[in-house]
Phi, psi and omega in degrees: 000138183303145185299331180294339175262322185290315185298312177299325179295316178297319178299321179299325178295310183292336180270358180283170182248130177286133172253140182247359181245122006272352175202164188298128178196168171210158178231152176228113173274149184053049186300316184250160176310133187299316181295317179297313184292328178296327176292321177297314180300315180298317180298314181292325179298329183255004180292134183303317183296331177280317181295335182276355179289127185273163174288142174285125187271335180213178185261013179256100183201160172266150183305317182295337183287340186257004183252133173245122177267112184277118186274159180301322182295334178282340180267336191302319187276321190239357183223064184295324179291322178294319178294321177298317178294317179303317179294321177297318181286355175250011187265159175298324181300314181291311183292329175297318181295311183291326180288318178299325181294320188249004189306311182300320179289320179297318179300320178294314181294321183274352180059048177226165172285150179302335178298326179297324178291320178297323179297332180297327178292317181300326180268001179053050181271052180216157180193166178216168180211169174241124184237148175233132180254134181304143173277168178174180181291324179206099185247123176257112180288305179208135173281193180300130183203167170250147176288161181299143181301341179286344181279128177259305177228134184230157177221158172226137173232119187270143171238121179234127182286150182298329182259026174269107183252024178284168174238162180081201181077019182277152172276123183244125180259125187245154172243139177243118182253153180275082179259144177232116181222094184267092179246349179199166177299319180296318179297317182297314180296317179299317180292323178299321181278351178064031180235000182294131191299339178294344177289336188252137179228132174285117181270318179220146177229122181251113183300145174291093189235139182302135174065032177255126176255132175233131181233137178213155176264145183282156174190174178290352181254007187280061178281125179206165180205167172250122183295155181303128178265126188242147175056041181268132175247353179234151180296156174264119187251139174207147165269139178210156181190177182204160174247125177274142180235116180293148177068011176294145182250091176260095184276127178231071180294160179305128178300323183292309182296323178298317181291320179299316178299321181291334182279317190258358180278000000 
């Protein structure tokens, strides 16, 4: 990507503010130059692979069934600006910037020395992709989940079309607290399993907004979800990627044993 577009984007990363609640992350609105990003949006709006995505007809589906991974070869002929952006988001320059911004917090969350994160760059343990999610009356991309332990630092960059009048589809960051409230048998069982919804609280919600970048470091507490997207007639598009960090300690102990220990300790 030309330096006149890349440098301001990198500056926007370094000028952003780290949020630590419920876990380390930061966001950048209007991440890229408006004129450049508008070309990307236009290309994706008219891309054959995007236009061919069908409406979801029912609510019985697997998560993988509703996702289209847009490949570089599909961008090469008709979407040069999008391909240029994809390459930038897969570059050492971009990943160095997001990692340097969040590195001290990421090292703490991942329980590694900051040097381990730097080594990931030397080994080029990073990549990105462009994804499209099927539209429909009520589409759930992902419920509450943790990222794979191989993920160290991850990012999302949203693309939203001007004629997308859907609602929802926001990134929701949750906190799970060890609360115990035995008021009924159902409550007790839910608390024992550590899945009763009163344990979880949405701390921050980031709207599915055009040209919004969100970056976060992984940890055993990185509970997040994408809210149900409703009345969508167009796909939900995002660039996303991650940096793997060797020797990271993402502990995911049994929810049941953890809850039992919290009750009887």
